[in-house]
N, C-alpha and C positions, 0 to 999 in steps of 0.2 A: 333517841332524843325525844323524850316525852315530857309533857307538862300536865299537872292534875288540875282540872277545871271543874269544881263542884263534884268531884268524884269520878269524872270522866277523864280517862287518859288520852290525851291528844298527841298523836305521833307527828313530830315536826321534821322527821327525816324526809317526808314528802311535803313540799311547800304547800302552804295554805293561804287563803285569802281572807282578809279582814275588811268588812264593809263599814264605811263611815256614815254615822248619823249625827249631823251637827244640830244641836238644840240652841243655836245662837242666832241672833238677828244679823250679825256682822261678819260671819265667816267669809273668806275670800271667794269661795265658789258658790256654795248653796245656802248661804245664810238666809234665814227667814222662810225657807221652803217648807219646813215641817213644824207647823204651829198647832194643828188640830190632831186629836187622837187618830182620826181616820187617815190623815196624810202620813202620820208616823207609822201606823200599823201597815198601811199599804206599801210604804217604802221598805220597811224591814221584811215584810213577806216577800217582796220582790227580790231582795238581796239574798234571803235564805233559799228561795226557790232557784236562784241562779247559782248557788253553790258556796256561799260564804260560810266559813267555819265559825268566825267570830263577828260580832257586831260591836263597833266601838262608838260609844255615846259620849259626846262632850258638850259642856254648857258654858265654856269659857273660851272665847276666841284667842288663839295664841299666834295669830298672824303678826308681822312686824308692826309695832306702834298700836296694837289693839287697845281698845278702851278697857280700863280696869273694871272688873266685875267683883262685887263683894262676895264673901262666902255665903251669906244669906241668899243673895240673888242666884248664885250658882246652884244652891240646894233647891230653891224654889223652882228652878228650871228643870233640874235633872231628876229629882226623886219621883215626881209623877210619871215620868217617862220610863224609869226603871220598873216601877210598879206595873204600869200598863203592859210593858213588853214581857215581863216575867209571867204575868197572868195570861196574856194572849199566846205566848210561845213558851210553855213550861220547860222545853229542852234547850232553850237559847243559851248560848255561851256569850255573855255580855261583858264587854270590857268598858271600864270607866276611865275616860280621858280627863284626869285632874292632877294638879300638883298639891292639893290640899288633903291632909290626912282625914279630917272630919268628913269631907265629901266622900272620900274613898270608903271609909268605915260605914257610913250610913247606907251607901249604895250596895255594898257587899252584904250587909245585914238584910237587905231587901231582895237579894238573889243574884247580884252581879258576881262574876267569876274571876275577873282579872282587874288589875290596876295598871293604867298606862300613864306614866308620869313624865312630862316633858323635862323636868328638872332633875331627875334621878335622886330625889330627896333633898335637894339643896334649897328649895324655896319654902319648905316646911320641915322643921327639925323633927317633927313627930311622924313623918311619913314612913320611914323605914321601919321604925318600931311598930307602927300600926299594921303595915303589911305583914310583918313577921307574926304578929298576934292573930291576924286574920287567916293566915296559911293559904294565901292565894298567889298565883303567879304574878310576877312584877315585870313590867316593861319599863326599862330605864333608858331615857334618851340623853344624848349629848346636847347641851346648850350652855352658853355663857350669859350671865346677866339675867334679864327678864324679857318677856315678849316686848316690853316697851323700850328696852335698852340694848337688846342682843346684837343689833346690827352695828353697834359701836365696838364690838369685841370680835373682830375678824382677823386678828394677827396671829399667825401660827408659824412655828419654825418648820415643822414637817407635819402636815395635817393628819396623816394616818397615825404617826407616832404620838402626837399630842393627844389625839382622841383615845387611842389605846391606853395611854397613861391615865387619862381621866377615868376610863372605865375600870382600870385595874384597882384604883382607889375606891370607886363606888361599889364595885363587886365585892371587894374584901370587906367593906363596911356592912354591906347587906348580908353576906355570908356569916359574919360574926354575930349578927343579930338573929340568925336562923332562917333567913329567906332561902328557900330551896330552888324554886323554879324562876329563873331569871332569863329574860330576853333583852337584847340590847338593840338600840335604835340609834344609828349615827347622826340623826337629826338633820336631814336635808332641809336647807332653808333657814336653819336656826343658827345664828351667829356665823354665817358663812356667806361669802359673796357668790355671785352666779358662777364665776370661774372655779371657785373652791368646791362648789357642789359637783361640778363635772370631774374635778380632780378626785374628789372623794368617791364618786361612783366608779371611777377608773381603777381604784385600789380597794374596792369593797371586799374583795376576797381576803384581804388582810385581817378582817375581823374574825376569821376562822381561828386565829391564834388564841382567842378567848375560850374556845371550845364550847361556846354558848350559841344558841340560835340567834339570828339577827333579823330585824324587820327593816324593810325598805318602804319609806313613806314619801313617794315621789309624786303621787297623783295630782295632776293639773297644777303643779306648783310653778312659781315664777321662773325657775331655771328652764322650764319648758317653754312657756308662752312668751317670755322675754327673748329667748333665743330665736324662736320662730316668728316673733313680731306679730303675735295674735293676742288672744285673751284666754282666761281660764276656761271659758265655755267652748273654745276651739282647740283645747289642748289634750283631747282624748287620744288622738293618734300618736302624739308625742309621748304621752304617758305609757301607752302600750309598748312603744319601741324601747323606752328606758326600763320598763318593768322586765322585759326579756333580758336585758343586760344584767339587771339585778339578780334575776334567777340564775343566770349563767355564772355570776360571781358568788353564788351560794346563799342568797337570801332565803329564809325559811318562811317568812310571812310578807305578803304584799298588802299594804294598807291602802285602800282605794275607794274612790267615789263610785266607780263603775265596775260592779262585780262580774257581770256577764263577760265583758271584754277581758278582764283579768283572768278569769277562768279559761277562756279560749287561749290566751297567751300561755297559761300554765299547762294546758293540755298539749299544746304544740311543743313546749319545752320538754315535757315528759316523753313525748314521742321521739323527739330529737335525741334525748338523753339515752335512749335505748341503744343508740349506735355509737356512743362515745366509748372508746376503749381506754 
């Protein structure tokens, strides 16, 4: 189970960690923290040193009811960061968190290696064709509606079956266009209630039916801090607990704010896994 990232074959049969870098002022946890070149470089250096395989950069907050950001604004935020990181870290495997084809294309041309799309191509009709043309791995997430409307679309017959049906259609469309390396993301927190997020985590192993690697993006989300009655800044322990569950259910990538703790979780999982018959 490998993906080709700028000519590097990344084996996902061993789970990997993706570090998050938010280039937005309003992200739910670390919005506005990384505004200068120095803070950006220092944070990425820290995540790479701690063992992140991928760095995921986003310039459009997709939290519920997030403020709309124009394509020009998104490009103005993200392109200088891509240029900075590719120059500073020539071997970096950079993922671009966007649902816009133009943003994806411009970032890949500047050295990014993956596209991470919350809409699986449904918010920009050109996205799948663009990813196919760029020949980069594609992370497609399950979501209904938009970040502004998604929490109005939380009715499911059976959550696993409904999401698998969604992915079957999106995967078939992507394959028909020639996209080879696909990773799926069930979309914790996107068009799902708190209870549905836990139901989804409980059946996460069901996504093995796709025969594709899948990503778990649970880090510091409301399913954790609302359950524990604390805040995103206090949700690291809960994140680590649920990341272990995700690994045991078969997740290939943990997308996290806290790389060191995720790597510790992964090391413990790998040690435990040696004794599973």
